[in-house]
N, C-alpha and C positions, 0 to 999 in steps of 0.2 A: 770510318766516319760514325758508324753505329756505336762502336765502343766509346768514342769521344763523347757522343751524345749522352750515353748512359752515365759517364763520369760527371758530366756537367749537371745532369739531373740529380745525381747523388750529392754533389757539392751544394746545390741550391735547395735541397729539401730541408724542411724543419728538422732540427735535432730531436731525438727521442730521449727524454730523461725518464728513467724508471726509479720510482721511490718504493723502497721496501720498508713498510711500516710494521715494526714489531710490537706495537701496542694494540691491545684490543679496544681501546677507548676511542670512540668517534670524536673527532675534533679535539683530540688531546694535543699536548705539546709536540709530540712526534709528527703528527699530521700537519698542524698549522705552521710550524716552523719550517718544515720541508716546503710547504706551499709558499711561504714568504721568500725562501731562497729562489724558488722557481720564478716568482715575480721579478726578482732582481737579475735574472740571467738576460743579458742584452741580446743574445743570439735568438733568432726565431726557433721555437721548440714546442713540443707537446709534452705534457706531464702525464705519465701513466703511473698509477699507484697499485700496489698489491698489499693487502693486509695479511701479513704472514701468518697471524694466528688463525686465519680462516682456512689455511691450507691443511691438507692431510699429509704429514711428513712422518713416515714410519721409521722405526729403528733399523740400523744396518744389521744384516744377518751374518756378517763376517764370512761370506761364502767365497769372496775373491772373484766372483764371476765377472764383474765389470772390469776388474784389473786384467783379466785374461781375454777381454774382448767380447764377452757375452752380455746379454741383456740383463739388467737388474731384475731379480724376481719380485721385488717389492713394488706393488702397483699403487702408486700414490701420485702426488703433485710435484715430485722433484723434477721430472722431465719438463713439465710446464714452466717451473720457476727458472731452471737453468736456460731454457730456450728464450725466455723473456730477458734475462740478463745478457745473453749473447746477442740479442737483437737490439739492445739499447745502445745509445751513444754515450751515456753517462749514467751513473748509479748513485742514488742517495740511500743510505741505510740509517734508520732512526730507531732507537730503542729506549724504553724506560729502564731505570736501574732497579732491579728487585734483589734484595739481599746481597748487595755488593757484586752483582752480575747483571748482564743483559737478560732480557726475556728468554726463557728456556727454548723458544722456537729457534733461536740463533744456534744453540748447541745441537738441536735436532738436525739442522741443516748441515752443520759442520761434521757431525758424525757420519753423514752420507757423502763426505768430501771426496771419496774415490771417484765419484761421478764427475767431479770437476775436471778430471783429466780429459774427458770427452769434449769439453767446450773451451779448454784453456787457450787454444790458439785464436779463438774468437773473442774471448773476454780479456786477454792480456793487453795491458796498456790503457784500457778504458778508464776515464777519470771517475773518481769516486769521492763522495763526501760521507763521513761517518759522524753520527750525532748520538750522544748519550745524554739523557735527561735524568737528573738526580735531585733529591729533596734536601737531605741533611748535609750541611756544609762539610766538604772533604770526604764524604762517604761515597766515593765513586767506585771503590773496589776494583775488580778486574773487568768491569764492563767495557772500557775502551779496548782492552786487550782482546776480548772476544770478537768485537767488530773488526779490529785490525787483523786478526787471524783469518777471519772470513775473507776479507779483501785480499790479503796476501796470497792465500791459496787459490784464489780466482785470478790472480795476476793483475788485479786492478791497481791503477795509479792513484794513490790517496792524495787528494788535493788538500784536505783538511780533516782532522780528527778532533772533534770538539766535545767538551764536557760542559753541559749547561745546567746551572742550578735553577730548576723549575719543577715544582710538584703539582700545584693547582692547575687545572685546565686553563690554558691561555697565558699562564704566568711567564712563559718564555718570551712573550712579546710585550710584556708590561715594562720591560727594561730597555731603555733607548740604546744601551751598549749592545744588547743582543740583536736589535734591529739593524744596527750598523754592521754587526758581524755577519748577519745574513746577507747584507748588501755586498760585503767584501767577498763572501764565498760565491755568491751568484756571478760576480764579475770574473772570477778566476777559474770557474769550473771547466771552461773550454779554452783556457789559456795555458801557457807554459809555466805559469806561476803556481805556487802552493803556499799554504800557511804552515810554517815550520814551528815546532815546539821548541822552547828555549831549553828544555830539559828532556831527558829520555835518550833512547838509543840514537846514536849519530847516523845510523843507516836508515831506520824506518820510523823513529820517533816514539816507539813504545816505551812507556814509563815503568814497566815491570821487567826487572832483570834478575838473573841468577848471579850470586857472588861466587867467584872462583879464587883460588890462590894467586892467580895472575891478573885478576881484574874482574870484568863483567861479561856475561853472555846474555844477549837479548832473548827473551822467552818467545818472541814471535819470529823474527828473521834469523835468529841464532848468529848474528854478527858479534864478533869479539872486540872489546875495546877497554881502554883504561882511562883514568882521569889524571891529568898532570897537576903539578903544584898550583898552577894558576886557575884550576877548575875547568880547563878545556878538555874535550874528548880527544883521545888518541886512538885511531882505528888500528886494530891488529891484523885483521883480514876482512875480506868482504863478507857480507851477510850470507849465511849458508843457504837460505832459501831464495833470496832475491836473485833474479837473473832472467834471461829470456826463456820462452817456453821449453826449449830443448833441455835447458838446465833443470827446470822444475819437473820435467817429465822423467828425470832420472829417478825420482821417488817411485814412479810406477814400475820402472825396471827393477828396482830393489824389491818391491813387493812381489813381482813375478819370480824373482830369485828365491824369496822366502817360500813361495808356493812349491817350487821345485825342491827346495831343501826339506820341506815337510814330507813330500812323497818319498824322498830318499831315506829319511829317518823315521818313517811312519811306524815300523815294527818296534823300534826302540822307544818311541813316544808312547805307544800303546802299552808296552810293558811297564812303563812308569805310572801312567794315569789309571789304568783299569783297576788296580787294587783299591782305589779310592771311590769306586763307583757307588757302592751301597752304604757308605758311611753317612750318618746324619739323617735328618728327616726334613723334607721340604715342607714349608708352611704356606698355605694358599688361602685367600679369602673365600668365604662361602658365597656362592652365586645362586 
C-alpha cells in the first residue's frame, strides 16, 4: 500500500525541467527562448536553470581514477551538475555559437565525460531539447554536434536539436516562426514524439559525417549508412554508441582494459618516452 502511494505521488508531482544555459548573457536568446518553451509545456512542471558559465569546471587530469571506481580528484562543480541532470525529468541545453562552435563550457563538461558513467542509468532516456543560437546565416559550424555529443553520452533522448538564427538579445522571439517552434517543442518534450531533421544521420540526426569508401559514418553516434539514387538513407548497421546503458558502459570496460594494458607495457612505454624528457624549453607567462 505504501509503495503504491509513493508511485501515485511520483506520478502526480510536477515535472522538473532543468535548463542548462551556456551563455553568460542575462536575458539573452538562450535564456528567453528556453523560458518560452517552458511556457508552452502543457504538463505541470517547475523550471530550474543553471548558468553553466558560472560553474567551476576543471580540466580532466587523465588519471582514470573515476573509471576504476575512485573519486575524481578535481574538486569543482561537476558532481553538482551531474546530480541536477540526474534529478531532472527533462533537460534543455542552450548555447550561443562562438567561432563555429558552442560556448567552451560545453567542451569543458564533455572533457570530464568519464564521470557520466556514474549517472548514466539515471540520465538514460530522459527527454532533451538542444538549442544553438547563431548570427551569420549558415555559419552554425559544429555547434549542434557539440550539444548532440553531450546529450548522446549522457544517454538523453533528444526530442529536438534546433539551430536558430538570432544574434541580438531577444531576436529569437521577434520571429513568429520561432515562437511557433517553441510551442511545438513544448508540446512534445514529455510525449513520444520528436522533431526529426530532414537531413543528417538517419540514426541520431547529426549533420556532420565522415566520408568513407563505403558511404558515411556519423561523427556522433558512429552509425554507418549510404545514400541511394533516390536520395534516401540506407542504414548499414546500428549506431555504435546508441543503445541501452549496458551497451554504452562497454566504453568504461574498454578504458579499464587500457589501464591494465598500460601497467603491462609500462616498462616498454618508459623506454620510448624517457629519451624525450629534456628536449625543448617550456614557455610560461610571467606571474
